[in-house]
Phi, psi and omega in degrees: 000133182275158177284127181291144178279162177302326179294316178299316180296320179296319179295319179295319179294318180298317179295318179296320179292325180291334182276346180282149171298152184303317182295327178289319180298330179276349176092012180233051182293142177260108183297337179280347177096359179076189180230155177259004183273169178290124183284347184301312178299325178294316179296320179295317179296321178294322179290327182284336182257113179290147178284148180256000000 
């Protein structure tokens, strides 16, 4: 097996990044998978309840 060139490695890395979901590529993947609901009620409830 030959040693890959830097160009080959860059192409492989680019391809791997393109195959990742956007949130994973940005580094903030949600392991629970996120939610499909409207976030506005959740944000409003969080604002209405003070943190302890």
